[in-house]
C-alpha positions as CSV (number, residue, x, y, z in Angstrom):
1,M,3.1,-6.0,-25.3
2,K,4.8,-6.7,-22.2
3,K,2.7,-5.7,-19.1
4,I,4.0,-4.4,-15.7
5,V,2.1,-4.0,-12.6
6,I,3.5,-0.8,-10.6
7,I,2.3,-0.7,-7.1
8,D,3.3,2.4,-5.0
9,D,1.3,4.6,-2.9
10,E,3.6,7.7,-3.7
11,I,1.5,9.2,-6.6
12,K,4.1,11.3,-8.4
13,L,6.8,8.5,-8.3
14,R,4.4,6.0,-9.6
15,E,3.0,8.5,-12.4
16,A,6.5,9.0,-13.5
17,I,7.4,5.3,-13.8
18,V,4.2,4.6,-15.6
19,E,5.0,7.7,-18.1
20,L,8.4,6.5,-18.6
21,F,7.7,2.8,-19.1
22,S,4.7,3.6,-21.3
23,F,6.6,5.7,-23.7
24,I,8.9,2.9,-24.4
25,G,6.3,0.4,-25.2
26,Y,5.1,-1.3,-22.0
27,Q,1.5,-1.8,-20.7
28,I,1.4,-0.4,-17.3
29,I,-1.3,-1.1,-14.7
30,E,-1.2,1.1,-11.6
31,A,-1.9,0.0,-7.9
32,H,-1.7,2.5,-4.8
33,D,-1.2,-0.3,-2.1
34,G,-0.5,-3.8,-1.8
35,L,-4.1,-5.0,-1.6
36,D,-4.8,-3.2,-4.8
37,G,-1.5,-4.4,-6.5
38,F,-2.3,-8.0,-5.4
39,N,-6.0,-7.8,-7.0
40,Q,-4.6,-6.1,-10.2
41,V,-1.9,-8.8,-10.6
42,Q,-4.5,-11.5,-10.4
43,L,-6.6,-9.6,-13.0
44,H,-4.2,-8.7,-15.4
45,R,-1.6,-11.4,-15.1
46,P,1.6,-9.1,-15.9
47,D,5.2,-10.1,-16.9
48,L,6.7,-8.1,-13.9
49,I,5.8,-6.3,-10.7
50,I,7.5,-3.2,-9.5
51,C,6.3,-2.9,-5.9
52,D,7.1,-0.1,-2.9
53,V,8.0,-1.5,0.4
54,M,6.3,1.0,2.5
55,M,2.6,1.4,1.9
56,P,-0.6,1.3,3.7
57,K,-3.0,-1.5,4.1
58,L,-0.3,-4.3,2.9
59,D,3.3,-3.3,2.6
60,G,5.8,-4.8,0.2
61,Y,6.8,-7.4,2.1
62,G,3.3,-8.5,2.8
63,F,2.5,-8.1,-0.7
64,L,5.5,-10.5,-1.8
65,K,4.3,-13.3,0.9
66,K,0.6,-13.2,-0.6
67,H,1.9,-13.0,-4.1
68,L,4.4,-16.0,-3.7
69,A,1.5,-18.2,-2.0
70,S,-0.5,-17.6,-5.2
71,E,-0.9,-19.4,-8.4
72,L,1.1,-16.6,-10.3
73,A,4.0,-16.8,-8.0
74,S,6.3,-17.1,-11.1
75,I,5.7,-13.6,-12.0
76,P,9.0,-11.6,-10.7
77,V,8.9,-9.0,-8.2
78,V,11.1,-6.1,-8.1
79,L,11.0,-4.1,-4.6
80,L,11.5,-0.2,-4.6
81,T,12.3,1.1,-1.3
82,A,13.7,4.2,0.6
83,K,14.8,1.5,3.4
84,T,18.6,1.5,2.9
85,E,19.6,-0.9,5.6
86,E,21.5,-4.0,4.4
87,L,19.4,-5.8,6.6
88,D,16.1,-4.7,4.7
89,E,17.4,-5.7,1.3
90,I,18.2,-9.4,2.9
91,I,14.7,-9.3,4.2
92,G,13.4,-8.5,0.8
93,K,15.5,-10.9,-1.2
94,G,14.7,-13.6,1.5
95,L,11.1,-13.5,0.8
96,G,11.7,-13.8,-2.8
97,A,12.2,-10.3,-4.5
98,K,14.3,-10.7,-7.8
99,E,16.1,-7.4,-7.2
100,Y,16.0,-4.6,-4.5
101,I,16.3,-1.1,-5.6
102,K,16.9,1.7,-3.1
103,K,15.2,5.4,-3.6
104,P,16.3,7.4,-5.0
105,F,17.2,5.8,-8.3
106,T,17.8,6.4,-12.0
107,F,15.1,5.6,-14.7
108,Q,18.1,3.8,-16.4
109,E,18.8,1.7,-13.2
110,L,15.2,0.7,-13.0
111,K,14.8,0.0,-16.8
112,R,18.0,-2.2,-16.7
113,V,16.5,-4.3,-13.9
114,V,13.3,-4.5,-15.7
115,E,14.7,-5.7,-18.8
116,K,16.7,-8.1,-17.0
117,H,13.7,-10.1,-15.3
118,I,11.0,-9.4,-18.3
């Protein structure tokens, strides 16, 4: 079973993503901020990481920098964000994100991106 770590401080959104991906057969590990997410990635070694950009303690960009400096840097990261400026996407992809998905998004859009990178 493929594993995904979902890092997002928005509880309702995180729970919805968890429920939908669990339903179609993925093992999901949840994290509420970038620091927790980094620890969950180290512990569970997922196949993919879905990470929000704007979070407390360690934001998505900070998580991405920390992740890409770790021994698990080959695990792809998909960023989710309410930031819609083109510059924000350039920053995210420049830091190494495989995809940059703007909120609101559809589950089908997220599923397509996950299947592309997992």
